[in-house]
C-alpha positions as CSV (number, residue, x, y, z in Angstrom):
1,M,-26.7,0.4,-5.9
2,I,-25.7,-2.8,-7.6
3,V,-28.3,-4.5,-9.6
4,T,-28.1,-8.3,-10.2
5,I,-29.8,-9.6,-13.3
6,L,-29.6,-12.6,-15.6
7,A,-28.3,-11.9,-19.1
8,G,-30.6,-12.2,-22.1
9,A,-30.0,-14.0,-25.4
10,D,-29.2,-10.8,-27.2
11,D,-26.5,-9.9,-24.7
12,L,-24.9,-13.3,-25.0
13,R,-24.8,-13.1,-28.8
14,A,-23.2,-9.6,-28.6
15,N,-20.4,-11.1,-26.6
16,E,-19.6,-13.9,-29.0
17,A,-17.3,-11.7,-31.1
18,L,-15.1,-11.0,-28.0
19,Q,-12.5,-13.8,-27.4
20,P,-11.7,-14.9,-23.8
21,V,-8.1,-14.2,-22.7
22,G,-6.0,-15.5,-19.8
23,G,-4.5,-12.2,-18.8
24,I,-5.1,-8.4,-18.9
25,A,-3.0,-5.3,-18.2
26,M,-3.6,-1.7,-17.3
27,H,-1.8,-0.6,-20.5
28,G,-1.1,-2.8,-23.5
29,V,-1.1,-6.5,-23.1
30,P,0.4,-8.8,-20.4
31,E,4.1,-9.7,-21.0
32,L,3.8,-13.5,-20.5
33,P,2.6,-15.5,-23.5
34,D,-0.2,-18.1,-23.6
35,G,1.1,-21.4,-22.2
36,F,3.7,-19.9,-19.9
37,T,4.8,-22.4,-17.2
38,H,5.5,-20.2,-14.2
39,F,6.2,-16.6,-13.2
40,P,9.8,-15.6,-13.9
41,Y,10.5,-14.9,-10.2
42,A,9.3,-18.3,-9.0
43,D,11.3,-21.5,-9.0
44,P,9.0,-24.4,-10.0
45,A,11.6,-26.8,-8.5
46,A,11.3,-25.3,-5.1
47,P,10.9,-28.0,-2.4
48,K,7.7,-28.1,-0.3
49,G,7.6,-28.4,3.4
50,G,8.9,-26.9,6.7
51,T,7.7,-24.0,8.8
52,I,8.5,-20.3,8.6
53,T,7.9,-17.8,11.3
54,Y,7.4,-14.1,10.6
55,G,7.4,-11.4,13.2
56,I,4.9,-8.6,13.1
57,Q,5.0,-5.4,15.2
58,G,1.7,-4.5,16.8
59,S,-1.4,-6.5,17.8
60,F,-4.7,-7.7,16.3
61,D,-8.2,-8.4,17.4
62,S,-9.9,-9.6,14.2
63,V,-9.2,-12.2,11.5
64,N,-11.6,-10.4,9.1
65,P,-9.2,-8.3,6.9
66,F,-12.1,-6.8,4.9
67,I,-13.8,-4.5,7.4
68,L,-13.0,-1.2,9.0
69,R,-13.6,-2.3,12.6
70,G,-10.8,-3.7,14.7
71,Q,-7.1,-4.3,14.0
72,K,-6.8,-6.9,11.3
73,V,-4.3,-9.7,11.4
74,S,-1.5,-10.0,8.8
75,G,-1.0,-12.8,6.4
76,L,-4.5,-13.9,5.4
77,R,-4.8,-11.6,2.5
78,D,-1.7,-9.6,2.3
79,A,0.0,-7.6,-0.5
80,F,3.4,-8.7,0.8
81,Y,3.1,-12.0,2.5
82,G,0.6,-13.3,0.0
83,N,-3.1,-14.2,-0.4
84,N,-2.7,-17.3,1.8
85,V,-6.3,-17.8,2.8
86,F,-8.3,-15.4,0.6
87,E,-7.7,-15.3,-3.2
88,S,-8.8,-13.0,-6.0
89,L,-10.5,-13.9,-9.2
90,M,-7.1,-13.3,-10.9
91,I,-3.5,-13.1,-9.6
92,R,-1.2,-10.2,-10.0
93,S,2.3,-10.6,-11.7
94,H,5.0,-8.9,-9.6
95,D,7.2,-8.6,-12.7
96,E,4.9,-6.1,-14.4
97,P,3.5,-2.7,-13.3
98,F,-0.1,-3.9,-13.3
99,A,-1.0,-7.2,-15.1
100,M,-3.4,-9.9,-14.0
101,Y,-3.5,-13.6,-14.9
102,G,-6.2,-16.2,-14.5
103,L,-6.7,-18.0,-11.2
104,I,-10.3,-18.5,-9.9
105,A,-11.3,-16.9,-13.2
106,E,-9.3,-18.8,-15.7
107,N,-10.3,-16.4,-18.6
108,V,-12.0,-13.1,-19.0
109,I,-13.8,-11.2,-21.8
110,M,-13.3,-7.4,-21.9
111,P,-14.2,-4.9,-24.7
112,A,-11.8,-2.2,-25.8
113,D,-13.8,0.5,-24.0
114,R,-13.7,-1.6,-20.8
115,S,-17.3,-1.0,-20.1
116,F,-17.7,-4.4,-18.6
117,I,-15.6,-7.5,-17.8
118,E,-16.9,-11.1,-17.9
119,F,-15.2,-13.7,-15.7
120,I,-15.1,-17.3,-16.8
121,L,-14.6,-19.3,-13.6
122,N,-12.2,-22.3,-13.4
123,Q,-14.6,-25.2,-12.8
124,K,-12.0,-26.8,-10.5
125,A,-12.0,-23.8,-8.1
126,R,-12.9,-24.8,-4.6
127,F,-13.2,-23.3,-1.1
128,S,-11.3,-25.1,1.6
129,D,-14.4,-26.9,2.7
130,G,-14.7,-28.5,-0.8
131,M,-17.6,-26.4,-2.1
132,P,-17.2,-25.1,-5.7
133,V,-16.8,-21.4,-6.4
134,T,-19.9,-20.3,-8.2
135,P,-21.1,-17.1,-10.0
136,E,-23.3,-16.6,-6.9
137,D,-20.2,-16.4,-4.7
138,V,-18.7,-13.8,-7.0
139,I,-21.8,-11.6,-6.9
140,F,-22.2,-12.1,-3.1
141,S,-18.6,-11.1,-2.5
142,A,-18.9,-7.8,-4.5
143,E,-22.2,-7.0,-2.8
144,I,-21.2,-7.6,0.8
145,L,-17.9,-5.7,0.4
146,A,-19.7,-2.8,-1.2
147,K,-22.1,-2.7,1.7
148,K,-20.0,-3.6,4.7
149,G,-16.4,-3.6,3.6
150,R,-13.7,-1.0,4.0
151,P,-14.3,2.4,2.4
152,N,-12.0,1.6,-0.6
153,Y,-14.1,-1.4,-1.5
154,Q,-17.2,0.7,-1.2
155,K,-15.7,3.3,-3.6
156,Y,-14.6,0.7,-6.2
157,Y,-17.9,-1.3,-6.2
158,S,-20.1,1.8,-6.2
159,R,-19.2,2.1,-9.9
160,I,-20.8,-1.3,-10.8
161,R,-24.1,-0.8,-12.7
162,S,-25.0,-4.5,-12.8
163,M,-23.8,-8.0,-12.2
164,E,-25.1,-10.9,-14.4
165,K,-24.8,-14.6,-14.2
166,T,-24.2,-15.3,-17.9
167,G,-23.6,-19.1,-17.7
168,E,-23.0,-22.0,-15.4
169,N,-19.5,-20.6,-14.6
170,R,-19.7,-17.0,-15.9
171,V,-20.2,-13.6,-14.4
172,R,-20.4,-10.3,-16.2
173,I,-19.9,-7.1,-14.3
174,T,-21.0,-3.9,-16.1
175,F,-19.8,-0.5,-15.0
176,N,-21.8,2.7,-14.7
177,G,-20.1,4.7,-17.5
178,E,-17.7,6.8,-15.5
179,P,-14.3,6.7,-17.2
180,D,-12.1,4.4,-15.2
181,R,-9.9,2.0,-17.2
182,E,-8.4,0.5,-14.0
183,L,-11.7,-0.7,-12.7
184,P,-11.8,-4.0,-14.5
185,L,-8.4,-4.9,-13.1
186,L,-9.6,-3.9,-9.6
187,L,-12.6,-6.2,-10.0
188,S,-10.2,-9.0,-11.0
189,L,-8.7,-8.4,-7.5
190,L,-12.1,-9.1,-5.9
191,P,-11.5,-11.4,-2.9
192,I,-13.9,-14.3,-3.3
193,L,-15.9,-15.2,-0.2
194,P,-18.2,-18.2,0.4
195,K,-21.8,-17.2,0.3
196,H,-22.8,-20.5,2.0
197,A,-20.5,-19.9,5.0
198,I,-20.8,-16.1,5.7
199,H,-23.3,-14.5,8.0
200,A,-24.0,-11.4,6.1
201,E,-25.7,-9.6,9.1
202,T,-22.6,-9.8,11.2
203,F,-19.9,-9.6,8.5
204,D,-18.8,-6.1,9.6
205,Q,-18.1,-7.2,13.2
206,T,-14.7,-8.2,14.4
207,T,-14.2,-11.9,14.9
208,L,-11.6,-14.4,15.9
209,T,-13.4,-17.2,14.2
210,P,-11.7,-18.3,11.0
211,I,-13.4,-17.5,7.7
212,I,-12.8,-20.1,4.9
213,G,-11.4,-19.1,1.6
214,T,-10.0,-20.6,-1.6
215,G,-6.3,-20.1,-0.8
216,P,-3.4,-22.6,-0.3
217,Y,-3.6,-22.3,3.6
218,L,-6.0,-22.8,6.4
219,L,-6.1,-20.6,9.4
220,T,-5.7,-23.3,12.1
221,K,-4.7,-21.5,15.2
222,V,-5.5,-18.0,16.6
223,D,-4.0,-16.5,19.7
224,Q,-5.7,-13.1,20.1
225,G,-3.1,-10.3,19.8
226,S,-0.2,-12.8,19.9
227,G,-0.2,-14.7,16.7
228,I,-1.8,-17.1,14.2
229,T,-0.8,-20.3,12.4
230,L,-1.5,-21.2,8.8
231,T,-1.4,-24.8,7.7
232,R,-1.1,-25.9,4.1
233,D,-4.4,-27.2,2.6
234,P,-3.5,-30.6,1.2
235,N,-6.5,-30.4,-1.2
236,Y,-5.7,-26.9,-2.5
237,W,-7.3,-26.8,-5.9
238,A,-4.8,-24.5,-7.8
239,K,-1.5,-26.0,-6.8
240,D,-0.7,-27.2,-10.3
241,L,-1.7,-24.0,-12.2
242,P,1.2,-22.2,-13.9
243,V,0.5,-19.0,-11.8
244,K,1.1,-21.1,-8.7
245,R,4.1,-23.2,-9.6
246,G,7.0,-22.4,-7.2
247,L,4.7,-20.5,-4.8
248,D,3.2,-21.5,-1.4
249,N,6.1,-23.8,-0.4
250,F,5.8,-23.9,3.4
251,D,3.8,-26.5,5.2
252,E,3.2,-24.1,8.0
253,I,3.4,-20.3,8.3
254,R,3.4,-18.6,11.7
255,F,2.8,-14.9,12.3
256,V,4.0,-13.9,15.8
257,Y,3.3,-10.4,17.2
258,Y,5.7,-8.2,19.2
259,R,4.9,-4.8,20.8
260,E,8.2,-3.2,20.0
261,S,10.5,-3.4,17.0
262,K,13.6,-3.9,19.2
263,T,11.9,-6.9,20.8
264,L,11.1,-8.3,17.4
265,F,14.7,-7.9,16.2
266,E,16.1,-9.6,19.4
267,A,13.7,-12.5,18.7
268,F,15.0,-12.7,15.2
269,K,18.6,-12.9,16.4
270,K,17.7,-15.6,18.8
271,G,16.1,-17.7,16.0
272,L,12.5,-17.2,17.3
273,V,11.7,-15.4,14.1
274,D,13.0,-16.4,10.6
275,V,12.9,-13.0,8.8
276,Y,13.5,-9.4,9.7
277,F,12.6,-6.7,7.2
278,D,15.0,-3.9,8.1
279,S,14.5,-0.2,7.5
280,D,17.3,1.2,9.6
281,P,20.7,1.5,7.9
282,N,22.4,1.8,11.4
283,N,20.8,-1.5,12.5
284,W,21.8,-3.1,9.2
285,S,25.4,-2.1,9.5
286,A,26.0,-2.7,13.2
287,A,23.4,-4.8,15.0
288,Y,23.7,-8.1,13.2
289,E,26.3,-9.7,15.4
290,G,26.7,-12.7,17.6
291,R,27.1,-16.5,17.1
292,A,24.1,-16.7,14.8
293,L,25.7,-14.4,12.3
294,S,29.3,-15.7,12.7
295,E,28.2,-19.3,12.4
296,G,26.2,-18.5,9.2
297,R,22.8,-19.1,10.7
298,I,21.7,-15.6,9.8
299,I,22.2,-14.1,6.4
300,Q,21.8,-10.4,5.3
301,S,20.4,-10.1,1.8
302,T,19.8,-6.9,-0.2
303,F,17.3,-6.7,-3.1
304,E,17.1,-4.1,-5.9
305,T,13.5,-3.2,-6.9
306,G,11.9,-1.3,-9.7
307,L,9.3,0.2,-7.5
308,S,8.8,3.9,-6.9
309,S,10.0,4.8,-3.4
310,G,6.6,5.7,-2.0
311,V,6.5,8.4,0.7
312,R,7.4,8.1,4.4
313,G,6.7,11.3,6.2
314,Y,4.3,13.4,8.3
315,A,0.8,14.2,7.2
316,F,-0.4,17.7,8.1
317,N,-4.0,17.6,9.2
318,T,-5.3,20.6,7.2
319,R,-8.7,20.2,8.9
320,R,-7.2,21.9,11.9
321,A,-5.7,25.4,12.3
322,P,-2.9,26.4,11.9
323,L,-2.1,23.5,9.5
324,S,-4.9,24.7,7.3
325,D,-2.5,27.6,6.3
326,I,-0.1,26.5,3.6
327,R,2.5,29.0,4.8
328,V,2.7,27.2,8.1
329,R,3.0,23.9,6.3
330,K,5.8,25.3,4.1
331,A,7.7,26.5,7.1
332,L,7.4,23.3,9.0
333,S,8.6,21.4,5.9
334,M,11.6,23.7,5.5
335,M,12.8,22.8,9.0
336,F,13.2,19.1,8.4
337,D,17.0,18.7,8.5
338,F,17.4,15.6,6.5
339,K,21.2,16.0,6.0
340,W,21.9,16.1,9.7
341,M,19.6,13.2,10.5
342,N,20.9,11.0,7.7
343,E,24.6,11.6,8.7
344,N,24.1,11.4,12.5
345,L,21.2,8.9,12.9
346,F,21.5,6.7,9.9
347,S,25.1,6.6,8.7
348,G,24.1,8.2,5.4
349,G,22.0,5.2,4.4
350,Y,18.9,7.1,3.1
351,E,18.1,9.2,0.1
352,R,15.8,12.3,0.4
353,T,12.3,11.9,-0.9
354,G,10.6,14.9,-2.6
355,S,8.1,13.3,-5.0
356,F,5.1,11.0,-4.3
357,F,6.3,8.8,-7.1
358,Q,10.0,9.1,-6.8
359,N,12.4,6.8,-8.6
360,S,10.0,6.2,-11.5
361,E,9.0,7.8,-14.8
362,L,5.9,9.0,-13.0
363,S,7.8,11.5,-10.8
364,A,7.6,15.2,-11.6
365,L,10.4,16.2,-9.3
366,G,13.1,18.2,-11.1
367,V,11.2,17.9,-14.4
368,A,9.5,20.8,-16.2
369,A,5.8,20.1,-17.0
370,S,5.1,18.9,-20.6
371,G,2.6,20.7,-22.8
372,N,0.0,18.0,-22.1
373,E,0.5,18.4,-18.3
374,R,0.1,22.1,-18.6
375,A,-3.1,21.7,-20.5
376,L,-4.4,19.3,-17.7
377,L,-3.4,21.8,-15.0
378,R,-4.5,25.0,-16.7
379,P,-7.9,25.3,-14.8
380,F,-6.0,24.7,-11.5
381,M,-2.9,26.9,-11.9
382,A,-3.8,28.7,-8.7
383,E,-2.9,25.5,-6.8
384,I,0.5,25.0,-8.5
385,D,3.8,26.3,-7.2
386,P,5.6,27.8,-10.2
387,E,8.9,26.2,-9.0
388,V,7.2,22.8,-9.1
389,L,5.7,23.5,-12.5
390,E,9.0,24.4,-14.0
391,G,10.9,21.5,-12.4
392,R,13.0,23.8,-10.1
393,Y,11.5,22.7,-6.8
394,Q,13.5,20.4,-4.5
395,P,13.0,19.6,-0.8
396,S,14.7,22.0,1.5
397,K,18.4,21.5,1.9
398,T,20.5,22.4,4.9
399,D,24.2,22.6,5.8
400,G,23.9,19.6,8.0
401,S,24.9,21.4,11.2
402,G,21.6,20.9,12.9
403,R,21.2,24.7,13.2
404,D,21.3,26.0,9.6
405,R,20.7,29.7,10.1
406,A,19.7,30.4,6.5
407,M,17.0,27.7,6.7
408,L,15.7,29.1,10.0
409,R,15.5,32.6,8.6
410,A,13.6,31.4,5.6
411,A,11.2,29.5,7.7
412,L,10.7,32.4,10.1
413,T,10.0,34.7,7.2
414,E,7.3,32.3,5.9
415,L,5.7,32.1,9.4
416,Q,5.8,35.9,9.8
417,S,3.8,36.1,6.6
418,A,1.2,33.9,8.2
419,G,0.9,36.3,11.2
420,Y,3.4,34.8,13.6
421,R,6.1,36.5,15.6
422,L,8.7,35.6,18.3
423,K,7.8,36.7,21.8
424,D,10.2,35.7,24.6
425,R,11.6,33.0,22.4
426,V,8.1,31.5,21.8
427,L,6.4,31.7,18.4
428,V,2.9,33.2,18.8
429,D,0.1,34.3,16.5
430,H,-1.6,37.7,16.5
431,T,-3.6,36.7,19.6
432,G,-0.5,35.6,21.5
433,K,-1.3,31.9,21.2
434,P,1.9,29.8,20.9
435,L,2.4,27.6,17.9
436,A,2.1,24.1,19.5
437,L,1.4,20.8,17.7
438,E,1.3,17.1,18.4
439,L,2.8,14.5,16.2
440,L,1.1,11.1,16.5
441,M,3.1,7.9,15.8
442,A,3.1,4.2,16.5
443,S,5.6,3.5,19.3
444,G,8.8,1.7,18.6
445,G,11.2,1.8,15.6
446,D,13.5,4.6,14.4
447,Q,10.8,7.2,13.9
448,E,10.9,8.4,17.5
449,R,14.5,9.5,17.1
450,V,13.6,11.3,13.9
451,A,10.7,13.0,15.5
452,L,12.7,14.1,18.6
453,S,15.4,15.6,16.3
454,Y,12.8,17.4,14.3
455,S,11.1,18.8,17.5
456,Q,14.5,20.1,18.6
457,T,14.9,22.0,15.3
458,L,11.4,23.5,15.6
459,A,12.1,24.5,19.2
460,T,14.9,26.8,18.0
461,L,12.1,29.0,16.4
462,G,9.9,28.7,19.5
463,I,7.6,26.0,18.1
464,Q,6.5,23.3,20.5
465,L,6.1,19.9,18.9
466,T,4.9,17.2,21.3
467,V,5.9,13.7,20.0
468,R,3.2,11.3,21.0
469,P,4.1,7.6,20.5
470,V,1.1,5.3,21.2
471,D,0.4,1.6,21.1
472,A,-1.0,0.0,18.0
473,A,-4.6,0.0,19.1
474,Q,-4.7,3.7,20.1
475,F,-2.8,4.6,16.9
476,E,-5.3,2.8,14.7
477,E,-8.3,4.4,16.4
478,R,-6.9,7.9,16.3
479,R,-5.7,7.7,12.7
480,K,-9.1,6.3,11.6
481,T,-10.9,9.3,13.1
482,F,-8.2,11.9,12.1
483,D,-7.5,12.7,15.7
484,F,-4.1,14.3,15.3
485,D,-2.3,17.4,14.2
486,M,0.5,15.5,12.4
487,L,0.7,11.8,11.7
488,S,3.8,9.7,10.9
489,W,2.9,7.3,8.0
490,N,4.4,5.4,5.1
491,W,2.5,5.5,1.8
492,A,3.6,2.5,-0.3
493,G,4.9,3.1,-3.8
494,S,3.4,1.7,-7.0
495,L,4.3,1.4,-10.6
496,S,0.7,1.7,-11.5
497,P,-1.0,4.2,-9.2
498,G,-4.8,4.1,-9.6
499,N,-8.0,4.1,-7.6
500,E,-6.1,4.0,-4.3
501,Q,-5.1,7.6,-5.0
502,Y,-8.8,8.5,-4.5
503,F,-8.6,6.9,-1.1
504,R,-5.4,8.8,-0.2
505,W,-6.0,12.3,-1.6
506,S,-9.5,12.9,-3.0
507,S,-12.1,15.3,-1.6
508,P,-14.9,12.7,-1.0
509,F,-12.5,10.8,1.3
510,A,-11.2,13.8,3.2
511,D,-13.9,13.3,5.9
512,Q,-14.5,9.6,5.5
513,P,-13.4,7.8,8.7
514,G,-10.9,5.1,8.0
515,S,-9.7,6.6,4.7
516,F,-6.0,7.3,4.1
517,N,-6.6,10.9,3.2
518,F,-5.0,11.8,6.5
519,S,-4.2,15.4,5.4
520,G,-7.8,16.1,4.5
521,V,-6.9,17.1,1.0
522,K,-9.9,18.8,-0.7
523,S,-8.6,20.0,-4.1
524,K,-10.5,20.2,-7.4
525,G,-7.2,19.9,-9.2
526,V,-6.2,16.7,-7.4
527,D,-9.6,15.2,-8.0
528,A,-9.4,16.1,-11.7
529,M,-6.0,14.6,-12.1
530,I,-7.0,11.3,-10.5
531,D,-9.9,11.2,-12.9
532,A,-7.7,11.9,-15.9
533,M,-5.2,9.3,-14.8
534,L,-7.9,6.6,-14.7
535,A,-9.4,7.7,-18.0
536,A,-6.1,7.6,-19.9
537,V,-6.0,5.1,-22.7
538,E,-2.4,5.8,-23.9
539,K,0.5,5.3,-21.6
540,S,1.9,8.7,-22.3
541,D,-1.4,10.4,-21.3
542,Y,-1.4,8.3,-18.1
543,V,2.2,9.4,-17.2
544,D,1.3,13.0,-17.8
545,A,-1.7,12.8,-15.6
546,V,0.2,11.1,-12.7
547,R,3.0,13.7,-13.0
548,A,0.3,16.5,-12.9
549,L,-1.1,14.9,-9.7
550,D,2.4,14.7,-8.3
551,R,2.9,18.5,-8.9
552,L,-0.4,19.3,-7.1
553,L,0.5,17.2,-4.1
554,M,4.0,18.7,-3.9
555,S,2.6,22.2,-4.3
556,G,0.0,21.8,-1.6
557,R,2.6,20.8,1.1
558,Y,0.1,18.3,2.4
559,V,2.8,15.9,3.5
560,L,6.4,16.5,4.8
561,P,8.3,13.7,2.9
562,H,11.3,12.2,4.7
563,Y,13.6,9.8,3.0
564,H,13.7,6.3,1.4
565,M,15.9,3.3,1.3
566,P,17.4,2.7,-2.1
567,R,17.0,-1.0,-1.8
568,Q,15.3,-3.7,0.3
569,L,17.2,-5.0,3.3
570,V,16.2,-8.5,4.6
571,G,17.8,-10.4,7.4
572,H,16.8,-14.1,7.3
573,S,17.6,-17.5,8.5
574,A,20.0,-19.5,6.4
575,R,17.4,-22.2,6.2
576,I,15.4,-20.0,3.8
577,G,15.9,-20.6,0.1
578,M,15.1,-17.9,-2.5
579,P,14.8,-17.9,-6.3
580,Q,17.8,-16.4,-8.2
581,T,15.5,-14.2,-10.1
582,V,14.1,-11.2,-8.1
583,S,10.8,-9.7,-9.1
584,L,10.3,-6.2,-10.2
585,Y,8.7,-5.6,-6.8
586,G,11.7,-7.1,-4.9
587,A,11.6,-9.9,-2.4
588,R,8.4,-12.0,-2.5
589,P,8.0,-14.3,0.5
590,E,5.5,-16.6,-1.2
591,T,8.3,-17.7,-3.5
592,W,10.6,-18.8,-0.7
593,W,11.2,-22.3,0.7
594,I,13.0,-24.2,3.5
595,R,16.4,-25.5,2.3
596,E,16.5,-28.4,4.7
597,V,13.3,-30.0,3.3
598,V,14.1,-33.5,1.9
599,Q,12.2,-34.5,-1.2
């Protein structure tokens, strides 16, 4: 429960020794100095104006992005397309692993033990209706999201002990004492909602009525399931702040929805959509053709990033037999023939994924555990594969023939140890029940080809895998309720994994509808490593804790990791201008502009 109180004089005097700062970081201090003029990956000379159209696969039935119900629309508050309508207290730099700079809160006060954080609001901060942002709005936002928001909000804000209005433009949030050094940064990401314009009683209901925010754009048009239009707010309060220079350059942003990825790509080639974020090497190398490309109206751009690869793959639902048996999960993982798929389906354009934090210092793949890792893992050694601990584990490798006999024999041996046997070319358990599973996925895209190839490999051992592509609405509903055997998903990578790991892997979220713990992981070791990760003061301790978590997840075979793209592939209209400096996170659409705009 969050308690809201007013600070007393003694509390205020105790804070006087702490100096306000304009930025905070998960480890150390932010890289940008006081008085910086703009983010390095933004061009402050970027022209303003024009319209950009993004294509989104799927549908939507709600413009409230903060609740569990419904299918939320993209682009209002979006980790990739930007916080166009709803902003946070502070803004994240995409050139650092996890650093926040002043926005609605221009400065913060935070003690070394991070037991509280005090936000000093920018007195110019305004909602789009002209009303000022107040401490009451901050407190209201935290309270309503804790009560009616998505489960991740409820988890974060459950650790707040009290919230205090400490001045005309000040709010102090005190935590409940559980060690979590990331929590102040997560609170700086708190989306600020207008207390005067929100109906608290119905906040958790889907709606197509726009909600006002503090951001640079207004939601001016909603076509249910088809698209939305955002229009620049001419009175946007923060347009001249250093953290906003060179950003938010379009007069109008349109998000248009398409049911299938192929339809979306065709719309892009016809000029109906300005950008196509590609994830198919075959498509990238062969499908960009026609007059638009030859005449230079479409450009193919690649972006190097410093991000970990994340994980695209299949979640095994361990709540259900036989996937509750790790031997079955091991065997199913062995039979993913990446080499054949990569060469025959994707022209060799992917790299194999084995770690949950691959391509970063946080990955434990191929690295023996350090002494500190072993100390962290000592109470949980029963959960650790010795091959993973010693750095010898790698995802299964095949000869690329599509029928690697050595791989099939090894998988069959694992399944036999779990009580299965072949009977009339069908794999059955001790009762004679066939091993039959369903793989749930969103329809469209390249994943159906992958799934069908995988099902054919499983069929050689008498395993029946039914590939079930469904529309976006059905997929959302079934994933939220864990109504699947296996689920195709893409877990985004991060250079600073934190509380979202609770939401993905921790025991309390295993049975929480709407969580991303699709596999139903209930591991004391995993829970302890996430706790250790968030309690780490020194960077080296943090890295060891994340690597230990990685080892537990790899050992548990909760997910069958697939592959990753070594770089970002973006097809886009030649009208779009982009800064020369690319962020650590790769392409950032909020930094783009329309070239044809005349100043």
